Structures are given as structure tokens and as C-alpha cells.
C-alpha positions as CSV (number, residue, x, y, z in Angstrom):
1,M,29.6,16.5,-25.7
2,L,26.0,17.0,-24.6
3,D,24.8,14.0,-26.6
4,H,27.5,11.9,-25.0
5,A,26.4,13.0,-21.5
6,A,22.8,12.3,-22.4
7,N,23.7,8.8,-23.6
8,A,25.7,8.2,-20.5
9,G,22.7,9.0,-18.3
10,T,20.5,6.8,-20.4
11,D,23.0,3.9,-20.2
12,R,23.2,4.2,-16.4
13,I,19.4,4.1,-16.1
14,A,19.2,1.2,-18.5
15,L,21.7,-0.7,-16.4
16,L,19.6,-0.1,-13.3
17,V,16.5,-1.4,-15.1
18,R,18.4,-4.5,-16.4
19,R,19.5,-5.3,-12.9
20,L,15.9,-5.2,-11.7
21,L,14.7,-7.3,-14.6
22,A,17.5,-9.8,-13.9
23,K,16.4,-10.1,-10.2
24,R,13.0,-11.2,-11.6
25,A,14.8,-13.6,-14.1
26,I,13.5,-11.5,-17.0
27,E,15.8,-11.3,-20.0
28,R,14.6,-9.4,-23.0
29,P,15.7,-6.5,-25.2
30,L,14.4,-3.2,-23.9
31,G,14.3,0.0,-25.9
32,R,14.4,3.6,-24.5
33,D,10.7,4.0,-25.0
34,D,9.5,0.5,-24.0
35,S,7.0,0.3,-21.1
36,L,8.8,-0.9,-18.0
37,A,5.6,-2.4,-16.7
38,E,5.1,-4.4,-19.9
39,A,8.7,-5.5,-19.6
40,G,7.8,-7.1,-16.3
41,L,8.6,-4.6,-13.5
42,S,6.0,-4.5,-10.7
43,S,5.0,-1.4,-8.8
44,L,7.4,-2.4,-6.0
45,D,10.2,-2.7,-8.6
46,I,9.4,0.8,-9.8
47,V,9.7,2.1,-6.2
48,N,13.1,0.3,-6.0
49,L,14.0,1.9,-9.3
50,M,13.2,5.3,-8.0
51,L,15.4,4.8,-5.0
52,A,18.2,3.4,-7.2
53,V,17.9,6.4,-9.5
54,E,18.2,8.8,-6.6
55,A,21.3,7.0,-5.3
56,E,22.9,6.6,-8.8
57,F,22.5,10.3,-9.7
58,G,22.7,11.9,-6.2
59,L,19.2,13.3,-6.5
60,K,16.1,13.6,-4.3
61,I,13.0,13.0,-6.4
62,P,10.2,15.3,-5.1
63,H,6.9,13.5,-4.3
64,R,5.2,15.4,-7.1
65,E,7.5,13.8,-9.6
66,M,7.0,10.3,-8.3
67,T,4.4,9.4,-10.8
68,P,3.8,6.4,-13.0
69,A,4.3,8.6,-16.1
70,N,7.8,9.6,-15.0
71,F,8.8,6.0,-14.5
72,R,7.1,4.5,-17.6
73,S,10.2,4.1,-19.6
74,I,14.0,4.6,-19.6
75,A,13.5,7.7,-21.8
76,R,11.0,9.2,-19.3
77,I,13.3,8.5,-16.3
78,D,16.2,10.1,-18.3
79,A,14.1,13.2,-18.9
80,L,13.2,13.4,-15.2
81,V,16.9,13.0,-14.2
82,R,18.0,15.7,-16.7
83,A,15.3,18.1,-15.5
84,L,16.2,17.6,-11.8
85,S,19.9,18.0,-12.6
86,G,19.2,21.2,-14.5
87,Q,20.3,19.7,-17.8
88,A,16.9,19.8,-19.6
């Protein structure tokens, strides 16, 4: 059950990322550990992604956690969401 919940979170994050990439007309496969910057997301896109993650998961991301490292990849965002949700 835990694996299913973890996958569901990852899938939700991946969907948010794909939506941002689609707005920039970028279509490419993206793995969990792929760099979002290298995929084509700008720093403004990453800020929008932070806001979308907060809304999607009902979280408030503390300023200390709003770092490029935490938003480098889908896997890193998933780890952050899990930690903030008490699931890590």
C-alpha cells in the first residue's frame, strides 16, 4: 500500500511537470531523476511548480525548503512532499 501511495504522489508531481512543459511546447520523455532545468523548465517555471505542488498536496513549503536542489527532479520534489506530509 505504501508503494502505491508513493507512486500516486510521483504521478501527481509528474503530471504537474508535464503541464508546465506543455505550456512551453516541450514534449519529451522525463524520468523521475531527470533534471527539470535540462528538460526545459525556467526558474519562473520552477516557482510556478512550487505553487502548484503546494496547491495539489495542500502543503505550505517553508522558505528553507524552497531550494533548487529540492526542485531539481520529480524524485526530489516527491521526497520533499513526503517529508512535509510526514510520510518520509
